[in-house]
C-alpha positions in Angstrom: 0.1 -0.1 -0.3 1.3 3.3 -0.9 -0.2 6.6 1.7 -1.7 10.0 0.5 -0.3 13.0 2.5 -3.6 13.0 4.9 -2.9 9.3 5.6 -5.4 7.7 3.7 -4.2 4.2 2.1 -4.1 4.0 -1.7 -4.0 0.7 -3.5 -1.1 -0.2 -5.3 -1.2 -0.3 -9.1 -0.3 -3.8 -10.4 2.7 -2.0 -12.1 3.8 -1.1 -8.6 2.7 -4.4 -7.0 5.0 -6.0 -9.8 7.7 -3.9 -8.9 7.7 -4.1 -5.2 7.3 -8.1 -5.6 10.5 -7.9 -7.3 10.2 -11.2 -9.4 13.2 -11.1 -11.1 15.2 -11.8 -7.8 13.2 -15.4 -7.6 12.1 -16.8 -10.9 11.6 -20.9 -10.3 10.4 -20.8 -14.2 14.0 -20.4 -15.2 14.5 -23.9 -14.6 11.5 -24.6 -17.0 12.5 -22.7 -20.2 14.0 -25.6 -22.3 13.8 -29.4 -22.1 17.7 -29.7 -21.3 16.6 -27.0 -18.4 14.2 -29.2 -17.1 15.6 -32.6 -17.7 18.4 -30.8 -15.4 15.9 -30.4 -12.6 14.1 -33.4 -12.5 13.5 -34.8 -9.2 12.2 -38.2 -10.0 13.2 -40.1 -13.4 11.4 -43.0 -14.7 13.6 -46.1 -16.1 12.5 -49.5 -17.6 14.1 -51.0 -14.3 11.5 -49.7 -12.4 9.0 -51.5 -14.1 7.3 -55.0 -13.7 5.0 -56.3 -16.4 2.1 -58.8 -15.1 1.2 -61.4 -18.0 -2.0 -63.8 -18.0 -1.6 -67.3 -19.2 -4.5 -69.5 -20.0 -4.4 -73.3 -20.1 -5.8 -74.8 -23.6 -5.2 -71.7 -25.3 -4.0 -72.0 -29.2 -3.4 -68.6 -30.1 -3.5 -65.4 -27.8 -6.9 -64.2 -26.6 -7.8 -60.4 -26.2 -9.2 -59.1 -23.4 -12.2 -57.1 -24.2 -12.1 -54.8 -21.1 -8.2 -54.4 -21.3 -7.5 -53.4 -25.0 -3.9 -54.4 -25.7 -3.7 -56.9 -23.0 -4.1 -60.8 -24.1 -4.3 -64.0 -22.3 -1.1 -65.9 -23.8 -0.6 -69.3 -24.7 2.6 -71.0 -23.6 4.1 -70.0 -26.8 3.2 -66.6 -26.8 4.1 -66.3 -23.4 7.7 -67.3 -23.9 7.7 -64.9 -26.6 6.1 -61.8 -24.6 8.9 -62.4 -21.6 12.1 -62.5 -24.4 10.4 -58.9 -25.4 10.3 -57.8 -21.8 14.0 -58.8 -21.4 14.8 -57.1 -24.3 13.1 -53.9 -23.0 14.8 -53.9 -19.7 12.3 -53.8 -17.7 13.1 -55.6 -14.4 10.4 -58.5 -14.1 7.2 -60.2 -15.1 4.5 -61.3 -12.9 2.8 -64.4 -13.6 -1.2 -65.4 -13.6 -2.8 -68.6 -14.2 -5.8 -69.1 -15.8 -6.8 -73.3 -15.7 -9.9 -74.6 -17.4 -10.9 -76.6 -14.4 -11.4 -75.5 -10.9 -12.2 -76.7 -7.6 -13.1 -75.7 -3.9 -9.6 -76.0 -2.8 -7.7 -74.6 -5.9 -5.8 -77.8 -6.4 -4.5 -76.8 -10.0 -2.5 -74.1 -8.1 -0.2 -77.2 -6.4 -0.3 -79.7 -9.4 3.3 -79.0 -11.2 1.9 -79.6 -14.5 -0.6 -76.9 -13.9 -1.0 -73.6 -15.8 0.6 -71.6 -13.7 3.7 -73.7 -12.7 4.2 -74.8 -16.6 4.5 -71.6 -17.4 6.8 -70.3 -14.4 8.8 -73.4 -15.8 8.8 -72.2 -19.1 9.4 -68.9 -18.6 12.6 -69.7 -16.6 13.8 -71.9 -19.4 13.1 -69.2 -21.9 15.1 -66.4 -20.0 16.8 -67.4 -17.1 17.8 -64.9 -14.4 17.5 -61.9 -17.2 14.2 -61.0 -15.6 13.0 -61.4 -11.9 10.3 -64.1 -12.4 7.0 -63.4 -10.1 4.5 -65.8 -9.3 1.2 -64.7 -7.9 0.5 -66.9 -4.7 -3.1 -66.8 -4.2 -6.2 -69.4 -5.2 -8.9 -67.2 -6.5 -7.9 -68.4 -10.0 -8.1 -71.8 -9.1 -10.8 -72.2 -6.9 -14.7 -73.0 -8.4 -16.1 -69.8 -5.8 -13.5 -67.5 -6.7 -12.4 -66.6 -3.2 -8.7 -65.9 -2.2 -9.2 -69.2 0.2 -10.3 -72.1 1.4 -14.0 -71.6 2.3 -15.8 -72.9 5.9 -19.1 -74.6 5.7 -21.1 -71.3 6.0 -18.8 -70.2 2.9 -16.6 -67.8 4.8 -12.8 -68.0 4.0 -10.7 -69.9 6.6 -7.7 -68.0 7.1 -5.5 -70.4 8.8 -6.6 -73.6 6.2 -5.9 -71.3 3.4 -2.3 -70.5 4.7 -1.9 -74.5 4.4 -2.8 -74.1 0.6 -0.2 -71.2 0.4 2.5 -73.0 1.7 2.2 -75.7 -0.6 1.7 -73.1 -3.3 5.0 -71.4 -2.5 7.1 -74.8 -2.6 5.4 -75.5 -6.1 6.3 -72.4 -7.5 9.6 -72.4 -5.9 10.2 -75.6 -7.7 8.8 -74.4 -10.8 11.4 -71.8 -11.4 10.0 -68.4 -9.6 12.3 -65.9 -8.0 9.8 -64.4 -6.3 6.3 -65.3 -5.0 3.7 -62.9 -4.5 1.1 -63.8 -1.9 -1.7 -61.4 -2.3 -4.5 -63.1 -0.5 -4.3 -60.9 2.4 -4.7 -63.5 4.8 -3.6 -62.9 7.9 0.2 -64.4 8.4 0.5 -65.3 5.1 4.0 -64.1 4.6 5.5 -65.6 7.9 4.3 -69.3 6.7 5.5 -68.8 3.3 9.1 -67.6 4.5 9.3 -70.6 7.2 8.3 -73.4 4.8 10.4 -71.6 2.1 13.2 -71.7 4.2 12.6 -75.1 5.9 13.0 -76.7 2.3 16.2 -75.3 1.4 14.8 -72.3 -0.7 16.1 -69.4 1.2 16.9 -68.1 -2.1 13.1 -67.4 -3.3 12.2 -63.8 -2.1 8.7 -62.8 -1.1 6.8 -59.8 -2.1 4.2 -59.2 0.1 0.9 -57.1 -1.1 0.7 -56.0 2.3 -1.8 -53.3 1.5 -4.4 -54.1 -0.7 -7.5 -52.4 -1.0 -11.4 -54.1 -1.7 -11.4 -51.6 -4.6 -13.9 -51.7 -7.6 -10.7 -50.8 -9.7 -10.3 -54.8 -10.1 -12.9 -55.6 -12.4 -11.2 -55.7 -15.7 -8.6 -58.2 -14.1 -11.6 -60.5 -13.3 -12.2 -60.7 -17.0 -8.3 -61.2 -17.4 -8.7 -64.4 -15.0 -12.2 -65.4 -15.8 -13.2 -64.9 -12.3 -15.9 -67.3 -10.8 -16.3 -64.9 -7.7 -19.8 -64.6 -6.3 -19.7 -61.3 -3.9 -17.0 -59.8 -2.8 -13.5 -59.9 -0.8 -14.5 -57.1 1.6 -13.8 -59.9 4.7 -10.1 -59.8 3.9 -9.0 -56.9 1.7 -8.8 -53.6 3.1 -11.4 -51.0 3.9 -10.5 -48.2 1.2 -11.3 -45.9 3.8 -8.3 -46.7 5.7 -5.2 -45.0 5.8 -3.8 -45.9 9.3 -4.4 -49.5 9.0 -2.0 -49.8 5.8 0.8 -49.1 7.9 0.1 -51.6 10.5 -0.2 -54.2 7.7 2.8 -53.3 6.2 4.7 -53.8 9.7 3.3 -57.1 10.3 4.7 -58.5 6.9 8.1 -56.9 7.2 8.5 -58.5 10.6 7.1 -61.9 9.1 10.1 -61.5 6.5 8.6 -59.9 3.2 11.4 -58.7 0.9 9.4 -56.1 -0.7 5.8 -54.6 0.6 3.2 -53.5 -2.4 0.4 -51.4 -2.1 -2.5 -51.9 -4.6 -4.0 -50.2 -6.2 -1.7 -47.6 -6.9 -3.4 -44.4 -8.5 -6.2 -44.0 -6.2 -4.1 -44.4 -2.7 -0.9 -42.6 -3.6 -1.4 -40.9 0.0 -0.8 -44.5 1.3 1.7 -45.1 -0.9 3.8 -42.4 0.2 3.0 -43.4 4.2 4.4 -46.6 3.1 7.3 -45.6 1.4 8.4 -43.2 4.2 8.0 -46.0 6.9 9.5 -49.3 5.1 12.6 -50.5 5.4 12.3 -52.9 2.4 11.5 -52.0 -1.2 7.9 -50.8 -2.0 6.3 -52.0 -4.9 2.9 -50.5 -6.3 0.3 -52.0 -8.9 -1.6 -50.0 -11.5 -4.4 -52.0 -11.8 -6.5 -53.2 -14.6 -9.4 -50.4 -14.1 -6.4 -47.7 -14.0 -5.1 -49.2 -17.2 -8.5 -49.1 -18.7 -9.8 -46.1 -17.8 -6.5 -44.4 -19.6 -7.2 -46.4 -22.5 -10.7 -45.7 -22.9 -10.4 -42.1 -22.7 -7.3 -41.9 -25.0 -9.5 -44.2 -27.6 -12.0 -41.1 -27.4 -9.5 -38.7 -28.2 -10.1 -37.1 -24.6 -6.1 -37.7 -23.6 -3.2 -37.9 -25.1 -2.2 -41.5 -24.6 1.9 -41.3 -24.3 1.4 -38.4 -21.7 -1.2 -39.8 -20.1 0.3 -43.3 -19.4 4.0 -41.5 -18.7 2.2 -39.2 -16.4 0.4 -41.8 -14.2 3.5 -44.1 -14.0 5.5 -41.0 -12.9 3.1 -40.1 -10.0 3.3 -43.7 -8.7 7.2 -43.2 -8.8 7.0 -39.7 -7.4 4.9 -40.8 -4.2 7.5 -43.5 -3.4 7.2 -47.0 -5.1 10.7 -48.5 -6.1 8.8 -50.7 -8.5 5.5 -50.3 -10.6 3.6 -53.3 -11.8 1.8 -51.7 -15.1 0.5 -53.3 -18.0 2.1 -50.6 -20.2 5.7 -52.1 -18.6 7.3 -53.0 -22.1 5.8 -49.9 -24.1 6.7 -47.2 -21.5 10.3 -48.5 -21.7 10.3 -48.3 -25.2 9.7 -45.1 -24.7 11.8 -44.0 -22.3 14.8 -45.4 -24.5 13.5 -42.9 -27.4 14.1 -40.1 -25.2 17.1 -41.4 -24.3 18.4 -41.4 -27.8 
């Protein structure tokens, strides 16, 4: 403000206000003026090694089967899966996470522990194809293998029996380790799952196999297209064992429990709608943190881009960058290989 001789205040003119602020002294825009300046000031950089590609393999297919709700994603045959992992390794991403889709399901998910079952056979195929060039992760959950679609064994009243399920998870861990997994990824949100899996692997002399714990997995609507991908038979929901999307502090409790039980990495899922939780977990965790950019996140961007409402490449890159900026060390994303190619183009 300026003052008349009589003492009454007079507002500054816009020009006076700008001059008084002396903007030439502090201009953050200086570091945004050119692409080179922007690169020099970048705080978080994306790299192909940050990325993990989820893949689906279906028993009995003779050619890859497109997933309608996930444009560009397919259920693989065993042969096309081999080709996909070779491409993933060449793109420089860090790993793949495999899900199996069996033809026959039963109450206990017996196909999950069958050495010749679709997932275990796929793990063996991938290990034979790429060896240690990728981290080969195996989804450790019964939902794809049960006729009721839940992540565990059911009691007579239809609820999930936590401790009976842990027995099956232990058996799955051994089967997946034997098939060639570098890392098992228990995603069922059963209490105590990490400790049981760690104990059984160590007891079998497989302390080389890592555990990626789905530590904070929320009961989210964003899994819808994934259920198409695995042809889920679920009726009802999983709210009795997956986390309430309204809860933030509880995620830290779940993460702390899994780390105490021996998790080598912890996961937040979904990623985009839970960036606050991801940031909390990244700040507190003593192990690397992964985040899963789930099928619904993928489908929304693809649908908007198909309508011309979003620049697809920029939307994909920005969405993954946001997950990394929130604290994820690794991002599971269906765009992993495509994004890795873009990043390499930018370097060139």
